[in-house]
C-alpha positions as CSV (number, residue, x, y, z in Angstrom):
1,M,56.2,85.6,118.5
2,A,53.6,83.3,118.8
3,L,50.4,84.0,120.5
4,D,48.6,82.3,123.6
5,A,45.1,82.1,123.6
6,V,44.7,84.8,126.2
7,A,47.0,87.3,124.5
8,A,45.4,86.7,121.1
9,E,41.9,87.2,122.6
10,L,43.3,90.4,124.1
11,L,44.5,91.5,120.4
12,R,41.3,90.8,118.7
13,A,39.2,92.6,121.3
14,A,41.9,95.8,120.7
15,R,41.3,95.5,117.4
16,R,37.6,96.2,117.7
17,R,37.9,99.2,119.6
18,L,41.5,100.9,118.7
19,P,41.8,104.2,120.4
20,L,43.3,107.0,118.2
21,G,47.1,106.6,118.1
22,C,47.2,102.9,118.8
23,F,48.6,100.1,116.7
24,V,48.2,96.4,117.4
25,S,50.4,94.1,115.3
26,V,48.5,90.9,114.1
27,A,51.6,88.8,113.7
28,V,53.4,89.5,117.0
29,S,51.9,90.1,120.3
30,W,52.8,93.7,120.9
31,E,50.9,97.2,120.8
32,L,52.1,100.8,120.7
33,R,49.7,103.6,121.7
34,D,50.2,107.3,122.1
35,V,48.5,108.8,125.4
36,V,49.2,112.4,125.2
37,P,51.7,114.6,123.4
38,G,55.2,113.7,124.5
39,L,54.0,110.4,126.2
40,W,53.7,107.1,124.8
41,L,53.9,103.4,125.6
42,W,54.0,100.0,124.3
43,R,53.1,96.7,125.5
44,V,54.5,93.0,124.8
45,E,54.3,89.8,126.3
46,Y,56.0,89.2,129.6
47,P,58.5,86.4,129.1
48,D,57.8,84.3,132.0
49,W,54.1,84.7,132.2
50,R,52.0,81.8,133.1
51,P,48.4,81.0,133.4
52,G,46.9,81.3,136.8
53,T,48.8,84.6,137.6
54,D,46.5,87.6,138.9
55,W,47.6,89.7,136.0
56,G,47.7,89.0,132.2
57,P,50.4,88.3,129.6
58,L,50.8,92.0,128.4
59,V,53.0,94.5,130.3
60,A,53.2,98.2,129.5
61,S,56.3,100.0,129.2
62,T,56.1,103.9,129.1
63,C,58.3,106.5,127.3
64,V,58.0,110.1,128.4
65,A,59.6,113.5,127.1
66,S,60.2,116.1,129.5
67,G,62.4,119.1,130.1
68,G,64.5,118.1,127.3
69,E,65.1,114.3,128.4
70,V,63.5,111.2,127.3
71,A,62.9,108.6,129.8
72,L,61.7,105.1,129.8
73,L,59.9,103.5,132.6
74,D,60.3,99.8,133.3
75,P,60.7,99.0,130.0
76,L,60.4,95.5,128.6
77,A,62.2,95.3,125.1
78,P,59.9,94.6,122.2
79,P,60.6,92.0,119.5
80,E,63.0,92.9,116.8
81,D,60.5,93.0,114.3
82,A,58.4,95.4,116.3
83,R,59.9,98.1,113.8
84,E,57.4,101.0,114.9
85,I,58.5,100.7,118.2
86,W,62.1,100.7,117.7
87,E,62.0,103.4,115.0
88,Q,60.2,105.8,117.3
89,L,63.1,104.9,120.2
90,D,65.6,105.4,117.9
91,A,64.3,108.6,116.7
92,H,64.1,110.1,120.1
93,P,66.8,108.3,122.0
94,P,66.1,107.8,125.7
95,T,68.5,109.6,128.0
96,I,67.2,108.0,131.4
97,V,66.0,104.6,132.1
98,V,63.8,104.4,135.5
99,V,63.1,101.2,137.3
100,L,59.8,101.7,139.4
101,K,59.9,98.6,141.6
102,P,62.9,96.0,142.6
103,D,61.0,93.4,140.6
104,H,60.5,95.4,137.5
105,V,64.3,95.4,136.2
106,R,63.0,93.9,132.9
107,D,65.3,95.1,130.3
108,A,66.8,98.3,131.9
109,D,70.3,97.1,131.1
110,L,69.5,96.7,127.3
111,F,68.3,100.2,127.0
112,V,71.2,101.7,128.9
113,R,74.0,99.8,126.5
114,R,71.8,100.6,123.5
115,Y,71.4,104.4,124.0
116,G,73.9,105.1,126.6
117,A,71.0,106.3,128.9
118,R,71.6,107.1,132.8
119,A,69.7,104.8,135.0
120,F,67.6,105.4,138.3
121,G,65.8,102.7,140.3
122,P,65.4,101.5,144.2
123,Y,68.2,101.3,146.4
124,L,67.5,97.4,146.9
125,F,66.6,94.4,144.5
126,W,65.8,90.8,144.7
127,R,69.3,88.6,144.9
128,T,67.5,86.8,141.7
129,N,67.0,90.1,139.7
130,V,69.8,92.8,140.1
131,P,70.5,95.0,137.1
132,E,74.1,94.9,135.9
133,T,73.8,99.0,135.8
134,D,74.8,101.1,138.6
135,L,71.4,102.8,139.3
136,E,71.3,106.1,140.8
137,P,68.8,105.4,143.8
138,I,65.6,107.5,144.0
139,E,63.0,107.3,146.8
140,P,59.5,109.2,147.2
141,G,60.4,113.1,146.8
142,S,63.6,112.7,144.5
143,E,63.4,114.6,141.6
144,L,64.8,112.9,138.3
145,P,66.2,114.8,135.2
146,G,63.2,116.3,133.3
147,G,61.6,117.2,136.3
148,L,59.9,113.6,136.9
149,V,59.0,113.4,140.8
150,A,59.0,110.0,142.6
151,R,56.2,109.6,144.9
152,Y,55.0,107.8,147.7
153,D,52.8,104.9,147.1
154,G,52.2,103.3,150.5
155,R,53.0,100.0,149.7
156,H,56.3,99.5,151.4
157,R,57.9,97.6,148.8
158,N,60.5,100.1,147.7
159,E,58.3,101.2,144.9
160,T,57.9,104.6,143.5
161,P,55.3,105.9,141.0
162,L,56.4,108.9,139.0
163,W,54.7,112.2,138.5
164,L,55.1,113.9,135.0
165,P,54.1,117.2,135.6
166,E,54.1,118.0,131.8
167,Q,52.0,115.5,130.7
168,R,49.7,115.7,134.1
169,T,50.3,112.0,134.5
170,L,50.9,109.7,137.3
171,V,52.9,106.2,135.9
172,F,52.7,103.1,138.6
173,A,54.3,100.2,138.7
174,D,52.1,97.6,140.8
175,A,50.2,100.0,143.1
176,L,47.3,99.9,140.7
177,T,46.5,97.4,138.3
178,A,43.1,97.1,135.5
179,P,42.2,93.6,135.4
180,E,39.2,93.4,132.6
181,G,39.7,96.9,132.3
182,V,38.5,98.3,135.6
183,L,41.4,100.0,137.4
184,R,41.7,98.8,140.7
185,V,44.3,99.0,143.8
186,W,46.5,95.9,144.1
187,A,46.0,94.8,147.7
188,T,48.4,94.6,150.5
189,P,48.1,93.5,154.0
190,W,48.0,97.3,154.8
191,H,45.7,98.4,152.4
192,E,43.6,100.6,154.8
193,E,46.4,101.6,157.0
194,R,48.7,102.6,154.5
195,A,48.3,102.1,150.8
196,L,45.0,103.8,150.9
197,P,46.0,106.8,152.7
198,A,49.0,107.4,150.5
199,L,47.1,107.0,147.3
200,T,44.5,109.3,148.5
201,A,47.1,111.9,149.2
202,L,48.3,111.9,145.4
203,L,44.6,113.3,144.6
204,E,46.4,116.7,145.6
205,L,48.3,116.5,142.4
206,P,46.6,118.1,139.3
207,F,46.7,114.7,137.3
208,E,44.6,114.1,134.7
209,H,46.1,110.7,133.4
210,V,46.8,107.4,135.0
211,V,49.3,104.9,133.6
212,V,49.8,101.4,134.7
213,S,51.8,98.4,133.8
214,H,49.1,95.5,134.0
215,G,45.8,95.4,132.3
216,E,44.4,98.2,130.4
217,P,47.2,100.6,130.8
218,V,45.4,104.1,130.3
219,H,43.0,106.0,132.7
220,D,41.4,109.1,133.9
221,R,41.3,110.6,137.1
222,A,37.8,109.7,137.5
223,A,38.8,106.0,137.4
224,Y,41.5,106.7,139.7
225,E,39.0,108.1,142.3
226,R,36.8,104.9,141.6
227,A,39.8,102.7,142.2
228,L,40.1,104.2,145.5
229,E,36.6,103.3,146.8
230,L,36.5,99.6,145.2
231,P,37.8,96.5,147.1
232,P,41.6,95.9,146.4
233,W,42.5,93.3,143.9
234,P,42.4,91.0,144.0
235,D,39.1,90.6,146.2
């Protein structure tokens, strides 16, 4: 897969400061990264990405082992030659696939077919982006197999971040983003009224890590607390 200029620069930067457990391919635009034991992610170019959007070309997909289950969260299929990613998936086949918001269907159907996994997600989808798979509906407060818990983010977009208690991690779809590596709350018209109070309430959870789909994917609790104090993205 050819790299566009933006993704190429991201990968050059990544090679200069690879965290432990992180691997970036120089031939294709993908990355595999271990976060904490039982939790890892990969990033690939979003196929319909276009310059001028307020998010970059690489998006994250998350895999977590919890309570005897292996869950894929908002998965986008890596290229066939990303052998390290596919080998890691095949070694511990996913048992559930979770779509965290209506426009993150991505490749949920592919992973359900390949691994025979159960699927979970929102009640409603955009009419141009409906999964073929019948998803078991989730809403804030729903507990999924493996002890994963859907939470409320205040955005009122049928979006449910997930609390991973074994890994002490929150995984978000689009409530937060990290342009240029800085964690920010993604703007909504009701930021002060709804989103900020809901995201602040999540501080009651004993999380230590935050994973987001867009921008730098992995952050700590302190970065989350700072994000709540910063203006929403984009300004």
